[in-house]
C-alpha positions as CSV (number, residue, x, y, z in Angstrom):
1,M,-24.6,37.7,-26.0
2,R,-25.3,38.8,-22.4
3,H,-23.1,41.2,-20.4
4,H,-22.5,41.8,-16.7
5,E,-19.7,43.3,-14.7
6,V,-19.6,40.5,-12.0
7,L,-20.9,37.0,-12.6
8,V,-21.3,34.7,-9.7
9,V,-21.7,31.0,-10.5
10,G,-23.6,29.2,-7.7
11,A,-26.3,30.5,-5.4
12,G,-25.6,28.9,-2.1
13,L,-24.3,30.8,0.9
14,A,-21.0,31.6,-0.7
15,G,-22.5,32.7,-4.0
16,Q,-25.2,34.8,-2.4
17,R,-22.8,36.5,0.0
18,A,-20.4,37.2,-2.9
19,A,-23.3,38.6,-5.0
20,L,-24.5,40.8,-2.1
21,A,-21.0,42.2,-1.6
22,A,-20.7,43.1,-5.3
23,V,-24.2,44.6,-5.4
24,E,-23.4,46.8,-2.4
25,A,-20.3,47.9,-4.2
26,R,-22.6,49.2,-7.0
27,R,-21.7,46.7,-9.7
28,D,-23.9,45.1,-12.3
29,V,-24.2,41.5,-10.8
30,A,-25.7,38.3,-12.2
31,I,-25.9,34.8,-10.6
32,I,-26.0,31.5,-12.5
33,S,-27.5,28.6,-10.6
34,K,-28.3,25.1,-11.7
35,L,-31.2,25.0,-9.3
36,H,-33.3,27.4,-7.2
37,P,-31.1,29.2,-4.7
38,L,-33.1,27.9,-1.7
39,R,-32.4,24.3,-2.9
40,S,-28.6,24.9,-2.7
41,H,-26.6,22.4,-0.8
42,S,-25.8,25.0,1.9
43,G,-29.4,24.3,3.2
44,A,-28.4,20.7,4.1
45,A,-25.8,21.8,6.7
46,Q,-27.4,20.9,10.0
47,G,-25.2,21.3,13.0
48,G,-24.1,25.0,13.3
49,I,-21.7,27.8,12.6
50,N,-18.6,28.5,14.8
51,A,-17.8,31.8,16.5
52,A,-15.9,32.4,19.7
53,V,-18.6,34.5,21.4
54,G,-18.7,32.8,24.8
55,K,-17.1,34.5,27.8
56,E,-14.9,31.5,28.5
57,D,-13.9,31.2,24.8
58,S,-11.5,33.2,22.8
59,I,-10.6,33.9,19.2
60,D,-7.1,32.6,19.8
61,T,-8.5,29.3,21.0
62,H,-10.7,29.1,17.9
63,I,-7.6,29.8,15.7
64,Y,-5.6,27.1,17.5
65,D,-8.4,24.5,17.3
66,T,-8.7,25.1,13.6
67,V,-4.9,24.9,13.0
68,K,-4.7,21.7,15.0
69,G,-7.8,20.3,13.3
70,S,-6.2,20.9,9.9
71,D,-3.3,18.7,11.0
72,Y,-1.1,21.8,10.6
73,L,-1.7,22.0,6.9
74,G,-4.0,25.1,7.1
75,D,-2.5,28.5,6.3
76,Q,-2.4,30.2,9.7
77,D,-2.6,33.8,8.3
78,A,-5.9,32.8,6.6
79,I,-7.1,30.9,9.7
80,E,-6.5,34.0,11.9
81,F,-8.4,36.3,9.5
82,F,-11.2,33.7,9.3
83,C,-11.6,33.3,13.0
84,R,-11.5,37.1,13.7
85,E,-14.3,37.6,11.2
86,A,-16.5,34.9,12.9
87,G,-18.2,37.0,15.5
88,P,-19.1,39.9,13.2
89,T,-20.3,37.5,10.6
90,V,-22.7,35.7,13.0
91,V,-24.0,39.1,14.3
92,E,-24.5,40.2,10.7
93,M,-26.5,37.1,9.8
94,E,-28.6,37.5,13.0
95,H,-29.4,41.1,11.9
96,Y,-30.4,39.7,8.5
97,G,-33.0,37.7,10.3
98,T,-31.5,34.3,11.0
99,I,-33.5,32.5,13.7
100,F,-30.8,31.1,15.9
101,S,-31.6,28.9,18.9
102,R,-31.3,30.6,22.2
103,A,-30.1,29.8,25.7
104,E,-32.3,30.3,28.7
105,D,-30.8,33.8,29.3
106,G,-31.6,34.8,25.7
107,S,-28.1,34.6,24.4
108,L,-27.1,32.6,21.4
109,A,-27.2,28.9,22.2
110,R,-23.9,27.0,21.6
111,R,-23.2,23.3,21.4
112,P,-19.8,21.5,21.5
113,F,-18.4,20.1,18.2
114,G,-15.6,17.7,17.6
115,G,-12.0,18.9,17.9
116,Q,-12.8,22.1,19.7
117,G,-11.9,23.2,23.2
118,F,-15.2,25.1,23.9
119,P,-18.8,24.9,22.9
120,R,-18.7,27.6,20.2
121,T,-21.1,26.2,17.5
122,I,-24.1,28.4,17.2
123,Y,-27.1,26.7,15.8
124,A,-30.7,26.8,14.7
125,A,-31.9,23.4,16.0
126,D,-30.5,21.0,13.3
127,R,-31.4,23.2,10.3
128,T,-28.7,25.9,10.6
129,G,-27.7,26.0,7.0
130,L,-31.3,26.3,5.9
131,A,-31.9,29.1,8.4
132,L,-28.9,31.0,7.2
133,L,-29.7,30.5,3.5
134,Q,-33.3,31.7,3.9
135,A,-32.2,34.9,5.8
136,L,-29.5,35.7,3.3
137,W,-31.8,35.1,0.3
138,E,-34.3,37.5,1.8
139,R,-31.6,40.1,2.3
140,L,-30.2,39.7,-1.3
141,G,-33.8,39.9,-2.6
142,T,-34.0,43.5,-1.5
143,E,-31.2,44.4,-4.1
144,R,-31.2,44.5,-7.9
145,F,-29.4,41.7,-9.6
146,T,-30.0,39.2,-12.5
147,L,-30.6,35.5,-11.8
148,Y,-30.1,32.8,-14.4
149,Q,-31.8,29.9,-12.8
150,E,-31.5,26.3,-14.0
151,W,-28.4,27.1,-16.1
152,D,-25.4,24.8,-16.2
153,L,-21.9,26.2,-16.4
154,T,-20.0,24.5,-19.3
155,Q,-16.9,26.7,-19.8
156,I,-15.0,29.6,-18.3
157,V,-13.5,31.6,-21.2
158,V,-9.9,32.9,-20.5
159,R,-8.1,35.0,-23.1
160,E,-5.0,37.3,-22.8
161,G,-4.5,36.1,-19.3
162,R,-7.8,37.2,-17.9
163,V,-11.4,36.0,-17.6
164,Q,-13.7,37.1,-20.5
165,G,-16.9,35.4,-19.3
166,V,-18.6,32.0,-19.4
167,V,-20.6,29.8,-21.7
168,A,-23.6,28.2,-20.0
169,F,-26.5,25.9,-21.0
170,D,-30.1,27.0,-20.3
171,R,-32.0,23.8,-19.3
172,R,-35.3,25.4,-20.2
173,T,-34.5,26.1,-23.8
174,G,-31.6,23.8,-24.6
175,Q,-29.5,26.7,-25.8
176,F,-25.9,27.5,-25.1
177,E,-25.3,31.1,-24.4
178,G,-22.3,33.3,-23.7
179,I,-22.3,35.7,-20.7
180,A,-19.5,38.2,-20.9
181,A,-18.2,39.4,-17.5
182,K,-15.2,41.4,-16.2
183,S,-15.0,39.1,-13.2
184,V,-16.3,35.6,-12.4
185,V,-16.8,34.1,-8.9
186,I,-16.9,30.3,-8.6
187,A,-19.2,29.3,-5.7
188,T,-20.6,26.0,-7.0
189,G,-19.9,24.0,-3.9
190,P,-18.4,20.4,-3.7
191,A,-18.0,17.4,-5.9
192,G,-19.1,14.8,-3.4
193,R,-21.0,12.8,-6.0
194,I,-17.7,11.5,-7.3
195,Y,-18.2,9.0,-4.6
196,G,-21.2,6.6,-4.4
197,R,-21.7,6.8,-0.6
198,T,-21.9,10.5,0.2
199,T,-23.9,12.9,2.3
200,N,-23.9,15.3,-0.7
201,A,-26.9,16.2,-2.8
202,H,-27.1,14.9,-6.4
203,T,-26.3,18.4,-7.6
204,C,-22.8,18.4,-6.0
205,T,-20.8,17.5,-9.1
206,G,-17.9,20.0,-8.9
207,D,-18.9,21.9,-12.0
208,G,-17.2,25.1,-11.1
209,I,-14.0,23.5,-9.9
210,A,-13.7,21.4,-13.1
211,A,-14.5,24.5,-15.3
212,A,-11.8,26.5,-13.5
213,Y,-9.3,23.5,-13.9
214,D,-10.1,23.4,-17.6
215,A,-9.5,27.2,-17.8
216,G,-6.0,26.9,-16.2
217,A,-6.7,27.5,-12.6
218,L,-4.6,25.7,-10.0
219,I,-6.5,23.1,-8.0
220,K,-5.3,22.9,-4.4
221,D,-5.1,19.9,-2.0
222,L,-7.9,17.9,-3.6
223,E,-6.6,14.6,-2.2
224,F,-7.9,15.6,1.2
225,V,-11.5,14.3,1.2
226,Q,-13.5,14.3,4.5
227,F,-15.6,11.4,5.5
228,H,-18.3,12.2,8.0
229,P,-18.3,9.6,10.8
230,T,-22.1,9.4,11.2
231,A,-24.2,8.9,8.1
232,L,-27.3,6.6,8.0
233,L,-26.3,3.1,7.0
234,E,-28.3,2.5,3.9
235,S,-28.9,6.0,2.4
236,G,-25.8,7.9,3.5
237,I,-27.9,10.7,4.8
238,L,-26.0,13.0,7.2
239,I,-26.5,12.6,10.9
240,T,-25.2,15.9,12.2
241,E,-22.2,16.1,14.6
242,G,-24.6,18.1,16.7
243,A,-26.1,14.8,17.7
244,R,-22.9,13.9,19.5
245,G,-22.6,17.6,20.6
246,E,-25.8,17.1,22.4
247,G,-24.5,14.0,24.2
248,G,-24.9,11.2,21.7
249,I,-22.5,8.3,22.0
250,L,-21.0,5.7,19.7
251,K,-21.1,2.0,20.6
252,N,-19.9,-1.2,18.9
253,A,-21.6,-4.6,18.7
254,L,-20.1,-5.5,22.1
255,G,-21.9,-2.6,23.7
256,E,-18.6,-0.7,24.2
257,R,-18.2,3.0,24.0
258,F,-15.2,2.5,21.8
259,M,-14.0,6.1,21.3
260,G,-12.2,5.9,24.6
261,K,-9.5,3.8,22.8
262,Y,-8.9,6.4,20.1
263,A,-9.5,9.8,21.7
264,P,-9.5,9.3,25.5
265,H,-9.8,13.0,26.4
266,V,-12.8,14.0,24.2
267,L,-14.3,10.6,23.3
268,D,-17.0,10.9,20.7
269,L,-16.1,14.6,20.0
270,A,-12.7,14.0,18.5
271,S,-12.1,15.5,15.0
272,R,-14.0,13.9,12.1
273,D,-11.0,12.1,10.6
274,V,-10.2,10.4,13.9
275,V,-13.8,9.3,14.6
276,S,-14.2,8.0,11.0
277,R,-11.1,5.9,11.2
278,A,-12.1,4.6,14.6
279,I,-15.5,3.4,13.2
280,V,-13.9,1.7,10.2
281,T,-11.3,0.0,12.5
282,E,-14.0,-1.3,14.8
283,V,-15.9,-2.8,11.9
284,R,-12.7,-4.2,10.2
285,E,-11.6,-5.9,13.4
286,G,-15.0,-7.6,13.9
287,R,-16.6,-5.4,16.5
288,G,-19.2,-4.0,14.2
289,F,-22.8,-5.2,13.8
290,P,-23.7,-7.6,11.0
291,G,-23.9,-5.5,7.9
292,D,-20.8,-3.5,8.9
293,F,-22.0,-0.6,11.0
294,V,-21.9,0.8,14.6
295,H,-24.6,2.5,16.7
296,L,-25.1,6.1,17.6
297,E,-27.2,6.3,20.7
298,L,-29.3,9.3,21.7
299,M,-32.0,7.5,23.8
300,H,-30.5,8.6,27.1
301,L,-31.0,12.3,26.2
302,G,-34.7,12.0,26.5
303,K,-37.6,12.6,24.1
304,E,-38.0,16.3,24.7
305,R,-34.3,17.2,24.1
306,I,-34.0,14.9,21.1
307,E,-37.2,16.2,19.3
308,T,-36.5,19.8,20.2
309,R,-32.8,20.1,19.2
310,L,-32.6,17.4,16.6
311,Q,-35.9,17.6,14.8
312,E,-34.6,16.9,11.3
313,I,-32.5,14.0,12.5
314,C,-35.7,12.5,14.0
315,D,-37.5,12.9,10.7
316,F,-34.6,11.4,8.7
317,C,-34.2,8.4,11.0
318,R,-37.9,7.6,11.0
319,N,-38.6,8.2,7.3
320,F,-35.4,6.8,5.7
321,A,-34.2,4.2,8.2
322,G,-37.4,3.1,10.0
323,V,-35.7,3.9,13.3
324,D,-37.0,6.1,16.1
325,P,-33.9,7.7,17.7
326,V,-35.9,8.4,20.9
327,V,-36.2,4.7,21.6
328,N,-33.6,2.9,19.3
329,P,-30.0,3.4,18.4
330,I,-29.2,4.7,14.9
331,P,-27.2,2.5,12.5
332,I,-24.3,4.6,11.1
333,F,-21.2,4.3,9.0
334,P,-18.9,7.0,7.5
335,A,-19.7,8.6,4.2
336,Q,-17.9,11.1,2.0
337,H,-18.9,14.5,3.2
338,Y,-16.6,17.4,2.3
339,M,-13.7,18.4,0.2
340,M,-10.9,20.3,1.9
341,G,-9.4,21.1,-1.5
342,G,-10.7,23.2,-4.4
343,V,-9.7,26.1,-6.6
344,G,-6.6,27.6,-5.0
345,T,-7.2,31.1,-3.7
346,N,-5.9,33.7,-1.2
347,I,-7.9,35.4,1.5
348,R,-9.5,37.7,-1.1
349,G,-10.7,34.8,-3.2
350,E,-8.2,35.6,-6.0
351,T,-7.0,32.7,-8.1
352,N,-3.9,32.5,-10.5
353,I,-6.2,33.8,-13.3
354,A,-7.0,37.6,-13.4
355,G,-10.6,38.2,-12.9
356,L,-11.4,34.7,-11.6
357,Y,-12.4,34.2,-8.0
358,A,-13.7,31.4,-5.9
359,A,-15.3,30.9,-2.5
360,G,-17.0,28.3,-0.3
361,E,-16.4,24.6,-0.7
362,A,-15.4,25.1,-4.4
363,A,-12.3,27.0,-3.1
364,C,-9.3,26.2,-1.0
365,V,-8.0,29.2,0.9
366,S,-6.6,27.0,2.8
367,I,-8.2,27.2,6.3
368,H,-9.2,23.5,6.6
369,G,-5.8,22.0,5.6
370,A,-6.0,18.2,5.8
371,N,-9.2,18.1,7.9
372,R,-12.1,20.5,8.5
373,L,-13.6,21.1,11.9
374,G,-17.4,20.9,12.1
375,G,-19.1,24.3,12.2
376,N,-16.3,26.0,10.2
377,S,-17.8,25.3,6.7
378,L,-20.9,27.6,7.1
379,L,-18.7,30.3,8.4
380,E,-16.3,29.9,5.5
381,T,-19.0,30.4,2.9
382,L,-20.0,33.8,4.5
383,V,-16.5,35.1,5.4
384,F,-14.8,34.3,2.1
385,G,-17.9,34.7,0.0
386,K,-18.0,38.3,1.1
387,Q,-14.2,38.7,0.4
388,A,-14.5,37.2,-3.1
389,G,-17.4,39.5,-3.9
390,L,-15.6,42.6,-2.8
391,A,-12.5,41.7,-4.7
392,A,-14.4,40.8,-7.9
393,A,-16.3,44.1,-7.7
394,T,-13.0,46.1,-7.2
395,Y,-11.5,44.3,-10.2
396,A,-14.5,44.9,-12.3
397,A,-14.6,48.6,-11.5
398,S,-11.3,49.2,-13.4
399,A,-11.1,46.3,-15.9
400,S,-11.6,46.8,-19.6
401,A,-14.6,45.4,-21.4
402,P,-14.5,41.6,-21.7
403,Q,-14.1,40.0,-25.2
404,L,-16.4,37.1,-25.6
405,N,-17.7,36.1,-29.0
406,D,-19.9,33.6,-30.9
407,S,-16.9,31.3,-31.6
408,D,-16.4,30.8,-27.8
409,V,-20.0,29.6,-27.6
410,A,-19.6,27.3,-30.7
411,D,-16.4,25.8,-29.2
412,A,-18.1,25.0,-26.0
413,E,-21.2,23.6,-27.7
414,A,-19.4,21.4,-30.3
415,P,-18.4,18.4,-28.0
416,V,-21.9,18.4,-26.5
417,R,-23.5,18.2,-30.0
418,R,-21.2,15.2,-30.7
419,M,-22.5,13.4,-27.7
420,M,-26.0,14.0,-28.9
421,S,-25.3,12.9,-32.5
422,R,-23.8,9.5,-31.7
423,T,-25.8,6.4,-32.6
424,D,-23.9,4.1,-30.2
425,G,-21.9,4.6,-27.0
426,E,-22.5,4.4,-23.3
427,D,-25.1,6.1,-21.2
428,P,-23.5,8.7,-18.9
429,Q,-25.2,7.1,-15.8
430,A,-23.4,3.8,-16.4
431,I,-20.1,5.7,-16.6
432,R,-20.9,7.7,-13.5
433,T,-21.7,4.6,-11.5
434,A,-18.4,2.9,-12.5
435,M,-16.5,6.0,-11.4
436,Q,-18.3,6.1,-8.0
437,R,-17.7,2.4,-7.4
438,T,-14.0,2.9,-8.2
439,M,-13.7,5.8,-5.8
440,D,-15.5,4.1,-3.0
441,Q,-13.4,1.0,-3.3
442,Y,-9.9,2.4,-3.9
443,V,-9.8,6.0,-2.7
444,G,-11.6,5.9,0.7
445,I,-10.7,6.5,4.3
446,Y,-7.7,4.1,4.3
447,R,-5.5,4.2,1.2
448,T,-2.6,2.2,-0.1
449,E,-0.2,2.5,-3.0
450,S,-1.7,-0.6,-4.7
451,D,-5.3,0.6,-4.3
452,L,-4.5,4.1,-5.5
453,L,-2.7,2.7,-8.6
454,E,-5.6,0.5,-9.4
455,G,-8.0,3.4,-8.8
456,L,-6.1,5.6,-11.1
457,R,-6.0,2.9,-13.8
458,Q,-9.7,2.4,-13.6
459,I,-10.5,6.2,-13.5
460,R,-8.4,6.7,-16.7
461,A,-10.1,3.7,-18.3
462,I,-13.5,5.2,-17.5
463,Q,-12.4,8.6,-18.9
464,K,-11.7,6.7,-22.2
465,R,-15.2,5.3,-22.1
466,F,-16.6,8.8,-21.5
467,E,-15.0,9.9,-24.8
468,Q,-17.7,7.9,-26.5
469,V,-20.6,8.8,-24.2
470,R,-23.9,9.0,-25.8
471,V,-26.8,11.3,-25.0
472,V,-29.9,9.4,-26.1
473,D,-32.4,12.2,-25.4
474,R,-32.4,14.7,-28.3
475,S,-34.9,17.1,-26.7
476,N,-34.1,20.8,-26.0
477,V,-36.3,21.3,-22.9
478,Y,-34.9,20.0,-19.6
479,N,-32.7,17.4,-21.1
480,L,-31.5,15.7,-17.9
481,N,-29.7,13.1,-19.9
482,L,-27.4,15.8,-21.2
483,T,-27.1,17.4,-17.8
484,D,-26.0,14.0,-16.5
485,A,-23.3,13.8,-19.2
486,L,-22.0,17.3,-18.5
487,E,-21.8,16.6,-14.8
488,T,-20.1,13.2,-15.2
489,G,-17.4,14.8,-17.3
490,H,-16.7,17.3,-14.6
491,M,-16.5,14.7,-11.9
492,L,-14.2,12.4,-13.9
493,E,-11.6,15.2,-14.3
494,L,-11.6,15.9,-10.6
495,A,-11.5,12.2,-9.6
496,E,-8.2,11.9,-11.5
497,V,-6.9,14.9,-9.6
498,I,-7.9,13.4,-6.3
499,V,-6.2,10.0,-7.0
500,V,-3.0,11.5,-8.5
501,G,-2.6,13.8,-5.5
502,A,-3.3,11.0,-3.0
503,F,-0.8,8.7,-4.7
504,A,1.9,11.3,-4.6
505,R,1.4,12.2,-0.9
506,T,3.4,9.5,0.9
507,E,2.3,10.3,4.4
508,S,-0.8,10.2,6.6
509,R,-2.2,13.6,7.5
510,G,-5.7,14.5,8.5
511,A,-8.3,12.9,6.2
512,H,-5.6,11.4,4.0
513,S,-4.6,8.1,5.7
514,R,-2.0,6.0,3.9
515,V,-1.7,2.5,5.5
516,D,1.7,2.1,3.8
517,Y,2.9,5.5,5.2
518,P,1.2,5.7,8.6
519,S,3.0,8.7,10.0
520,R,2.8,12.4,9.2
521,D,6.0,13.6,7.4
522,D,6.5,17.3,8.1
523,A,10.0,17.2,6.6
524,H,8.7,16.4,3.1
525,W,5.0,17.0,3.1
526,M,4.3,20.2,5.1
527,R,3.2,21.7,1.8
528,H,0.1,22.2,-0.4
529,T,-0.5,20.2,-3.6
530,L,-1.2,22.3,-6.7
531,A,-2.6,20.6,-9.8
532,R,-2.6,22.1,-13.2
533,K,-4.4,20.5,-16.2
534,T,-2.2,19.2,-19.0
535,P,-2.9,16.9,-22.0
536,D,-1.3,14.1,-20.0
537,G,-3.4,14.7,-16.8
538,P,-2.7,16.7,-13.7
539,N,0.7,18.2,-13.3
540,L,1.6,18.5,-9.6
541,T,3.6,21.3,-8.0
542,Y,3.8,22.3,-4.4
543,A,3.6,25.5,-2.3
544,P,4.6,26.1,1.3
545,V,2.1,26.3,4.2
546,G,1.7,29.7,5.8
547,Y,2.9,29.9,9.4
548,T,2.3,32.6,12.0
549,R,2.4,31.3,15.6
550,W,1.8,27.6,15.9
551,E,4.5,25.1,15.2
552,P,3.4,21.6,14.2
553,K,3.2,19.0,17.0
554,E,1.5,15.6,17.5
555,R,-2.3,15.9,17.2
556,V,-3.9,14.2,20.2
557,Y,-7.6,14.4,21.3
C-alpha cells in the first residue's frame, strides 16, 4: 500500500498546476497519469489563452463576453474570479518560460476569437497548449513529487463521508495497487471519445469523471457538449479557431460567405455553437459540398502569414487531408470538441465529497455554462488547477490518516478479473464503436425527443452488452485490451448521463439545441443539472445559477 498526502489524477495543465500548488504548500504530493505528462491532451490546444491585457480591453468586458457566451448559464461569481485571475496567470506562465508570440512592439501578441469583443487571445503560434505544458512541466520538475506514469485509475475509495485514496492499475506490471491519500484531485480531462467524430485524443475517455460519479460525486451539466465548427472532414483533427481569428472565412458550395446570415455583426467569429449550427444547417439545406462539408479559406492571408502563425494547421492539412491551405480551401465539418459539464465543484475545486477535488475539463465550476468561448479552456486549467491544489493541500494539512486496505483493492480488481476469465463475450472495441455510433447519430448538434429516447435505449442496451465484455488478452504487461475495457466502461456510464440530462432539458441553450424546443426557457431552465449515480441510472436534481451583475437577455452576434 502506498501513501501520500495529496494525490493528483491526471498530468495535463490542470493536474500539473494543482500538483505545483500542493508541493509549494509543503505537502507530500503524487501524480497518477495514464501517459507521459507531455503527451497530455492539454498539448493539443492550438489557438491561445485569454486575458484582458490590452489597453482597449477590460476585465469587465472579458467577464461579460464569458457570461454571454455561456448563454447565461455560467455562474457569474466564478466567472468574475476567473477573469480577474487571467492576467496574473498569463504573466506567471510567461515567467515560467512560456514562449508566447510577440507583436512588433514586443508586447504579447493577441488574436481575436469567437464571441469576444476584443482581440484578447494570447498565443504561441498555433501550439499554445504545448508551449504552456512544456513550461509548466519544466517548472514542476524543479520540485520533489512522485509520478506514477502509465497507471489507470479504476476506483476512488470513499468511506465515512471522505476520500480515503484510490485503486489504480499499473500497466507495466498488470498489478492493481491502492494509494492512500488524504485528498485527491481529479484532473483527467474530457470524455470526448464517447463520440466517434471528435477532436479529442484517444486517451480522452473520462476516467476521472466516471470514477468520481461511481464514488458519489455530483456530475454537473454534462448534457452541454461543445462541437467545434472547424475539424478536418475525414479525420476530425482540430483546425483552430485561430485560423478564423487570423482572417479565415467559411464558404458554402455556392461560394457564399454564409455566416452573414447567422451572425451579421461578427460573421465567422461568432461563438462556437452558433457557427457549428450554421455549418450543419448549410449542409442540411443543400448548400454543402458533395460529401457534406463546407470550406474554410485561408489563401487570401498569404503564404508567410499562414505558415508563420498557423504552422501546425499547415502540417495537419498537408499530412492528413492532402490539402495545402496556402493554395486550397480546407474541407471542414463540426466535431465533438469539449464538455462544458463535469464533476461539480466550487471555485476552490471542492466537490460534495470531503477530500475530493476536481479541476480542468474534468470539472464544472461552472464558468462555461452552456457554451465555452475559445481561449478560456487553457486559462481554466491553470486558474482552477491552482485553486484545487491549494484547497487539497489545506485539507490534507489537518485531515486524519486515510483508511485504505487490501479489501478495497480486491473489490476494485474483482470485476476486472471476471472480464479476463470469460471464455465468451464481446470485445470492448466492438462495444465502444457501437456507443460512438449511437452518440454521433442521436445526441449531436441538433437533438429531438425521439432521437434522445432512441439514443438512451441504445446506450442502455450497450451497457447490458458490456456486462459480458471479454478481455481476450491475459497478459500482465501493457494489456491494452484490458485498458480498452476499463475506458469503455467509464464512457458508457457518462454517455448515459449526457443523454438523460439532454432529454430532461426541454429548451435550447448554447450547445444544447433541441429542435422540438427551439427557444431558451429561462423561467424553467435557468438552472444547473446535477446527476447522482443510482442503481437505476442517473438521478437528476437541479441547482440555481449564480448571478452578480448581468441579467439574461437575447444572445446576438
